[in-house]
C-alpha positions in Angstrom: 140.5 173.3 1.7 139.2 176.7 0.5 142.8 178.0 0.3 143.9 175.1 -1.9 140.9 175.5 -4.2 141.6 179.3 -4.4 145.2 178.6 -5.5 144.0 176.3 -8.2 141.3 178.8 -9.3 143.8 181.7 -9.3 146.0 179.8 -11.8 143.2 179.6 -14.3 143.2 182.2 -17.1 140.5 184.9 -16.6 138.4 183.5 -19.4 138.2 180.2 -17.6 137.6 181.8 -14.2 134.6 183.6 -15.6 132.8 180.3 -16.4 134.4 178.0 -13.8 132.2 175.9 -11.6 133.4 174.5 -8.3 131.8 171.2 -7.8 132.0 169.3 -4.5 131.0 165.7 -3.9 129.2 166.5 -0.7 127.5 169.4 1.2 130.3 169.5 3.8 133.0 170.4 1.2 130.5 172.7 -0.6 129.8 174.5 2.7 133.5 175.1 3.3 133.8 176.7 -0.1 130.7 178.8 0.4 131.7 179.9 3.8 135.4 180.7 3.2 135.5 181.1 -0.5 134.1 184.6 -1.0 136.9 186.2 0.9 139.3 184.2 -1.3 137.6 185.3 -4.6 135.9 182.0 -5.3 132.5 181.6 -6.9 129.8 179.6 -5.0 130.1 175.9 -4.8 127.7 173.4 -6.4 126.9 169.9 -5.3 124.3 167.3 -5.9 124.4 166.2 -2.3 121.3 166.6 -0.1 119.8 170.1 -0.2 122.5 171.5 -2.4 120.9 169.6 -5.2 117.7 171.6 -4.8 119.5 174.8 -5.4 119.9 173.6 -9.0 122.8 173.6 -11.4 125.2 176.5 -11.3 124.6 179.6 -13.4 128.1 179.3 -14.9 128.7 177.0 -17.9 131.1 174.7 -16.2 133.3 174.4 -19.3 136.0 174.5 -16.7 135.2 172.8 -13.4 137.2 172.4 -10.3 136.1 169.1 -8.7 136.7 168.1 -5.1 136.0 164.7 -3.6 135.3 162.8 -6.8 137.5 160.1 -8.4 139.3 160.8 -11.6 137.5 157.8 -13.2 134.1 159.3 -12.4 135.2 162.7 -13.7 136.5 161.2 -16.9 133.0 159.9 -17.6 131.8 163.6 -17.7 134.8 165.5 -19.0 137.2 164.9 -21.9 140.1 166.4 -20.0 140.8 165.8 -16.3 144.0 166.8 -14.5 144.9 166.8 -10.9 145.9 170.3 -9.9 146.6 169.9 -6.2 145.9 167.8 -3.1 144.1 169.0 0.1 145.9 167.7 3.2 145.5 168.5 6.8 146.5 166.3 9.8 143.2 167.0 11.7 140.9 166.4 8.7 138.4 163.6 8.8 140.0 160.5 7.1 137.8 160.9 4.1 139.1 164.4 3.6 142.8 163.6 3.9 144.9 163.6 0.7 141.9 164.8 -1.2 142.7 165.4 -4.9 141.6 168.6 -6.5 140.9 168.2 -10.3 140.6 170.8 -13.0 138.2 169.4 -15.6 137.7 170.8 -19.1 135.6 170.0 -22.2 132.4 168.6 -20.7 130.8 165.8 -22.7 127.3 167.1 -21.8 126.1 170.5 -20.5 125.8 171.0 -16.8 122.0 171.2 -17.1 121.9 167.8 -18.8 124.2 166.3 -16.2 122.4 167.8 -13.2 119.8 165.1 -12.7 122.6 162.5 -12.4 124.3 164.6 -9.7 121.5 164.0 -7.2 122.7 162.1 -4.1 120.6 161.9 -0.9 121.9 160.3 2.2 
C-alpha cells in the first residue's frame, strides 16, 4: 500500500508534493502510511477515523490530496478534480483492501480546516 502511494506521490510536481495531504478512510490505512511512508519519502497520513481525528487536520493545505479508501463520488463532493492514479492490490489483503483505488484530488471546494469536522468517523 505504501509503495503504491509513494509511486503516486513521486509523480506529482515538487510544488504539489510540498502541499500534498495523504488522506485515508480509516486508521488502518493511515497507520500503514505512517509506519512505512517515512522511508519512502511520504508525509504523514491524515484520517478522520477514530483517534486520528483528534490529531486534527493536516498542517499542509491539501490543495493536492492523495485519497485512499474513499469512493470517487464522495471525493467529487469535496474536490473539483478527482482522478484515479493507481490501484492497490495484494492477494493476501483483507477483502475491503483489495483493488483499492488511489485518487489524486485537486482544487478543493472548501479548505481542509472547514472540511475537517465532517471527516469525523468513530466506530
